[in-house]
PyMOL commands that place a pseudoatom at each C-alpha (Angstrom):
pseudoatom trace, name=CA, resn=MET, resi=1, chain=A, elem=C, hetatm=0, pos=[10.806, -13.252, -21.769]
pseudoatom trace, name=CA, resn=GLN, resi=2, chain=A, elem=C, hetatm=0, pos=[13.596, -11.571, -19.845]
pseudoatom trace, name=CA, resn=PHE, resi=3, chain=A, elem=C, hetatm=0, pos=[13.057, -9.457, -16.737]
pseudoatom trace, name=CA, resn=ASP, resi=4, chain=A, elem=C, hetatm=0, pos=[15.608, -6.685, -16.412]
pseudoatom trace, name=CA, resn=GLY, resi=5, chain=A, elem=C, hetatm=0, pos=[13.934, -4.421, -13.857]
pseudoatom trace, name=CA, resn=ASN, resi=6, chain=A, elem=C, hetatm=0, pos=[15.033, -3.744, -10.322]
pseudoatom trace, name=CA, resn=ILE, resi=7, chain=A, elem=C, hetatm=0, pos=[14.102, -6.699, -8.106]
pseudoatom trace, name=CA, resn=VAL, resi=8, chain=A, elem=C, hetatm=0, pos=[12.809, -4.416, -5.339]
pseudoatom trace, name=CA, resn=ASP, resi=9, chain=A, elem=C, hetatm=0, pos=[10.497, -2.543, -7.707]
pseudoatom trace, name=CA, resn=MET, resi=10, chain=A, elem=C, hetatm=0, pos=[9.250, -5.745, -9.342]
pseudoatom trace, name=CA, resn=THR, resi=11, chain=A, elem=C, hetatm=0, pos=[8.565, -7.303, -5.948]
pseudoatom trace, name=CA, resn=THR, resi=12, chain=A, elem=C, hetatm=0, pos=[6.805, -4.152, -4.751]
pseudoatom trace, name=CA, resn=ILE, resi=13, chain=A, elem=C, hetatm=0, pos=[4.413, -4.159, -7.708]
pseudoatom trace, name=CA, resn=SER, resi=14, chain=A, elem=C, hetatm=0, pos=[3.858, -7.915, -7.442]
pseudoatom trace, name=CA, resn=VAL, resi=15, chain=A, elem=C, hetatm=0, pos=[2.962, -7.698, -3.752]
pseudoatom trace, name=CA, resn=GLY, resi=16, chain=A, elem=C, hetatm=0, pos=[0.612, -4.774, -4.476]
pseudoatom trace, name=CA, resn=VAL, resi=17, chain=A, elem=C, hetatm=0, pos=[-1.214, -6.754, -7.151]
pseudoatom trace, name=CA, resn=ALA, resi=18, chain=A, elem=C, hetatm=0, pos=[-1.363, -9.854, -4.945]
pseudoatom trace, name=CA, resn=ALA, resi=19, chain=A, elem=C, hetatm=0, pos=[-2.751, -7.802, -2.051]
pseudoatom trace, name=CA, resn=SER, resi=20, chain=A, elem=C, hetatm=0, pos=[-5.568, -6.549, -4.267]
pseudoatom trace, name=CA, resn=ALA, resi=21, chain=A, elem=C, hetatm=0, pos=[-6.712, -10.151, -4.767]
pseudoatom trace, name=CA, resn=VAL, resi=22, chain=A, elem=C, hetatm=0, pos=[-7.035, -10.922, -1.053]
pseudoatom trace, name=CA, resn=SER, resi=23, chain=A, elem=C, hetatm=0, pos=[-10.259, -9.003, -0.299]
pseudoatom trace, name=CA, resn=PRO, resi=24, chain=A, elem=C, hetatm=0, pos=[-12.277, -10.314, -3.261]
pseudoatom trace, name=CA, resn=LEU, resi=25, chain=A, elem=C, hetatm=0, pos=[-11.101, -13.840, -2.412]
pseudoatom trace, name=CA, resn=LYS, resi=26, chain=A, elem=C, hetatm=0, pos=[-12.168, -13.426, 1.221]
pseudoatom trace, name=CA, resn=ARG, resi=27, chain=A, elem=C, hetatm=0, pos=[-15.564, -12.094, 0.116]
pseudoatom trace, name=CA, resn=PHE, resi=28, chain=A, elem=C, hetatm=0, pos=[-15.965, -14.968, -2.358]
pseudoatom trace, name=CA, resn=ILE, resi=29, chain=A, elem=C, hetatm=0, pos=[-15.174, -17.562, 0.302]
pseudoatom trace, name=CA, resn=GLY, resi=30, chain=A, elem=C, hetatm=0, pos=[-17.520, -15.847, 2.740]
pseudoatom trace, name=CA, resn=THR, resi=31, chain=A, elem=C, hetatm=0, pos=[-20.146, -15.533, -0.029]
pseudoatom trace, name=CA, resn=ARG, resi=32, chain=A, elem=C, hetatm=0, pos=[-20.518, -11.807, 0.555]
pseudoatom trace, name=CA, resn=LYS, resi=33, chain=A, elem=C, hetatm=0, pos=[-21.391, -9.854, -2.548]
pseudoatom trace, name=CA, resn=PRO, resi=34, chain=A, elem=C, hetatm=0, pos=[-20.222, -7.839, -4.347]
pseudoatom trace, name=CA, resn=TYR, resi=35, chain=A, elem=C, hetatm=0, pos=[-16.971, -9.722, -4.585]
pseudoatom trace, name=CA, resn=PHE, resi=36, chain=A, elem=C, hetatm=0, pos=[-15.079, -6.830, -6.150]
pseudoatom trace, name=CA, resn=ASN, resi=37, chain=A, elem=C, hetatm=0, pos=[-15.082, -3.289, -4.790]
pseudoatom trace, name=CA, resn=ARG, resi=38, chain=A, elem=C, hetatm=0, pos=[-13.096, -0.708, -6.762]
pseudoatom trace, name=CA, resn=GLU, resi=39, chain=A, elem=C, hetatm=0, pos=[-12.308, 1.556, -3.804]
pseudoatom trace, name=CA, resn=LYS, resi=40, chain=A, elem=C, hetatm=0, pos=[-11.231, -1.379, -1.644]
pseudoatom trace, name=CA, resn=ALA, resi=41, chain=A, elem=C, hetatm=0, pos=[-9.077, -2.747, -4.482]
pseudoatom trace, name=CA, resn=ILE, resi=42, chain=A, elem=C, hetatm=0, pos=[-7.222, 0.562, -4.820]
pseudoatom trace, name=CA, resn=SER, resi=43, chain=A, elem=C, hetatm=0, pos=[-6.693, 0.698, -1.074]
pseudoatom trace, name=CA, resn=ASP, resi=44, chain=A, elem=C, hetatm=0, pos=[-5.450, -2.913, -1.056]
pseudoatom trace, name=CA, resn=ILE, resi=45, chain=A, elem=C, hetatm=0, pos=[-2.979, -2.188, -3.869]
pseudoatom trace, name=CA, resn=LEU, resi=46, chain=A, elem=C, hetatm=0, pos=[-1.574, 0.830, -2.039]
pseudoatom trace, name=CA, resn=ASN, resi=47, chain=A, elem=C, hetatm=0, pos=[-1.333, -1.118, 1.220]
pseudoatom trace, name=CA, resn=GLY, resi=48, chain=A, elem=C, hetatm=0, pos=[0.415, -3.986, -0.568]
pseudoatom trace, name=CA, resn=VAL, resi=49, chain=A, elem=C, hetatm=0, pos=[2.870, -1.657, -2.320]
pseudoatom trace, name=CA, resn=THR, resi=50, chain=A, elem=C, hetatm=0, pos=[3.990, -0.229, 1.020]
pseudoatom trace, name=CA, resn=LEU, resi=51, chain=A, elem=C, hetatm=0, pos=[4.829, -3.641, 2.497]
pseudoatom trace, name=CA, resn=VAL, resi=52, chain=A, elem=C, hetatm=0, pos=[8.100, -4.190, 0.621]
pseudoatom trace, name=CA, resn=PRO, resi=53, chain=A, elem=C, hetatm=0, pos=[9.668, -0.790, 1.435]
pseudoatom trace, name=CA, resn=PHE, resi=54, chain=A, elem=C, hetatm=0, pos=[8.560, -1.096, 5.084]
pseudoatom trace, name=CA, resn=LEU, resi=55, chain=A, elem=C, hetatm=0, pos=[10.025, -4.586, 5.407]
pseudoatom trace, name=CA, resn=MET, resi=56, chain=A, elem=C, hetatm=0, pos=[13.253, -3.492, 3.749]
pseudoatom trace, name=CA, resn=MET, resi=57, chain=A, elem=C, hetatm=0, pos=[13.531, -0.460, 6.049]
pseudoatom trace, name=CA, resn=VAL, resi=58, chain=A, elem=C, hetatm=0, pos=[13.249, -2.762, 9.056]
pseudoatom trace, name=CA, resn=GLY, resi=59, chain=A, elem=C, hetatm=0, pos=[15.601, -5.301, 7.478]
pseudoatom trace, name=CA, resn=SER, resi=60, chain=A, elem=C, hetatm=0, pos=[18.232, -2.651, 6.783]
pseudoatom trace, name=CA, resn=VAL, resi=61, chain=A, elem=C, hetatm=0, pos=[19.038, -2.649, 10.495]
pseudoatom trace, name=CA, resn=PHE, resi=62, chain=A, elem=C, hetatm=0, pos=[20.305, -6.200, 10.107]
pseudoatom trace, name=CA, resn=SER, resi=63, chain=A, elem=C, hetatm=0, pos=[21.968, -5.997, 6.686]
pseudoatom trace, name=CA, resn=SER, resi=64, chain=A, elem=C, hetatm=0, pos=[23.511, -3.168, 4.707]
pseudoatom trace, name=CA, resn=ASP, resi=65, chain=A, elem=C, hetatm=0, pos=[22.816, -5.208, 1.547]
pseudoatom trace, name=CA, resn=ILE, resi=66, chain=A, elem=C, hetatm=0, pos=[19.084, -4.784, 2.193]
pseudoatom trace, name=CA, resn=LEU, resi=67, chain=A, elem=C, hetatm=0, pos=[19.549, -1.021, 2.620]
pseudoatom trace, name=CA, resn=ASN, resi=68, chain=A, elem=C, hetatm=0, pos=[21.583, -0.878, -0.597]
pseudoatom trace, name=CA, resn=GLY, resi=69, chain=A, elem=C, hetatm=0, pos=[18.851, -2.823, -2.405]
pseudoatom trace, name=CA, resn=LEU, resi=70, chain=A, elem=C, hetatm=0, pos=[16.229, -0.399, -1.155]
pseudoatom trace, name=CA, resn=MET, resi=71, chain=A, elem=C, hetatm=0, pos=[18.301, 2.617, -2.151]
pseudoatom trace, name=CA, resn=SER, resi=72, chain=A, elem=C, hetatm=0, pos=[18.903, 1.170, -5.618]
pseudoatom trace, name=CA, resn=SER, resi=73, chain=A, elem=C, hetatm=0, pos=[15.154, 0.931, -6.226]
pseudoatom trace, name=CA, resn=ALA, resi=74, chain=A, elem=C, hetatm=0, pos=[13.121, 3.689, -7.805]
pseudoatom trace, name=CA, resn=LYS, resi=75, chain=A, elem=C, hetatm=0, pos=[12.702, 6.684, -5.523]
pseudoatom trace, name=CA, resn=ILE, resi=76, chain=A, elem=C, hetatm=0, pos=[8.941, 6.363, -5.843]
pseudoatom trace, name=CA, resn=THR, resi=77, chain=A, elem=C, hetatm=0, pos=[9.067, 2.970, -4.113]
pseudoatom trace, name=CA, resn=VAL, resi=78, chain=A, elem=C, hetatm=0, pos=[10.586, 4.490, -0.991]
pseudoatom trace, name=CA, resn=ALA, resi=79, chain=A, elem=C, hetatm=0, pos=[8.450, 7.615, -1.278]
pseudoatom trace, name=CA, resn=ILE, resi=80, chain=A, elem=C, hetatm=0, pos=[5.181, 5.661, -1.337]
pseudoatom trace, name=CA, resn=GLY, resi=81, chain=A, elem=C, hetatm=0, pos=[6.205, 3.711, 1.754]
pseudoatom trace, name=CA, resn=GLY, resi=82, chain=A, elem=C, hetatm=0, pos=[7.272, 6.898, 3.511]
pseudoatom trace, name=CA, resn=LEU, resi=83, chain=A, elem=C, hetatm=0, pos=[4.088, 8.712, 2.527]
pseudoatom trace, name=CA, resn=ALA, resi=84, chain=A, elem=C, hetatm=0, pos=[1.902, 5.904, 3.853]
pseudoatom trace, name=CA, resn=GLY, resi=85, chain=A, elem=C, hetatm=0, pos=[3.845, 5.878, 7.118]
pseudoatom trace, name=CA, resn=LEU, resi=86, chain=A, elem=C, hetatm=0, pos=[3.623, 9.653, 7.402]
pseudoatom trace, name=CA, resn=ALA, resi=87, chain=A, elem=C, hetatm=0, pos=[-0.126, 9.619, 6.761]
pseudoatom trace, name=CA, resn=PHE, resi=88, chain=A, elem=C, hetatm=0, pos=[-0.566, 6.982, 9.471]
pseudoatom trace, name=CA, resn=VAL, resi=89, chain=A, elem=C, hetatm=0, pos=[1.466, 8.917, 12.029]
pseudoatom trace, name=CA, resn=ILE, resi=90, chain=A, elem=C, hetatm=0, pos=[-0.272, 12.218, 11.254]
pseudoatom trace, name=CA, resn=GLY, resi=91, chain=A, elem=C, hetatm=0, pos=[-3.630, 10.456, 11.500]
pseudoatom trace, name=CA, resn=GLU, resi=92, chain=A, elem=C, hetatm=0, pos=[-2.679, 9.118, 14.927]
pseudoatom trace, name=CA, resn=ILE, resi=93, chain=A, elem=C, hetatm=0, pos=[-1.500, 12.537, 16.107]
pseudoatom trace, name=CA, resn=PHE, resi=94, chain=A, elem=C, hetatm=0, pos=[-4.748, 14.230, 15.104]
pseudoatom trace, name=CA, resn=ASN, resi=95, chain=A, elem=C, hetatm=0, pos=[-6.999, 11.377, 16.207]
pseudoatom trace, name=CA, resn=ASP, resi=96, chain=A, elem=C, hetatm=0, pos=[-9.291, 12.883, 18.831]
pseudoatom trace, name=CA, resn=LYS, resi=97, chain=A, elem=C, hetatm=0, pos=[-10.090, 9.589, 20.537]
pseudoatom trace, name=CA, resn=THR, resi=98, chain=A, elem=C, hetatm=0, pos=[-8.880, 9.507, 24.093]
pseudoatom trace, name=CA, resn=SER, resi=99, chain=A, elem=C, hetatm=0, pos=[-8.020, 6.244, 25.773]
for i in range(1, 99): cmd.bond("trace and resi %d" % i, "trace and resi %d" % (i + 1))
show_as sticks, trace
zoom trace
C-alpha cells in the first residue's frame, strides 16, 4: 500500500483518531463504565484534530518550512484549528464568571 496524501493531513487525522481512544482507555483502566461514550468520542476526535494545526502554527515561528507544510495542507485542516481556537476565545469573552 502506498500513501500519497499530504503528510500534515494524514497526521491530523491520525492524531484525531488516536485522541478518541484515550478516554475509553482511561475509563477501562479506571473500571468506570460505560467505556465508550459517543458524544465524548466525537469531542475527543475534534480536539485531537486541532492539535496538529495548533502545533504547526506555533512551530511556524521557528521554521518557515513548518509554515509551508501547514499552508500546503488542505484548507479544512487549518480551518478546523482556527474554528476551535475562535470558539474557545469567544467562549472566554462571554464567560460571565468573575475572578
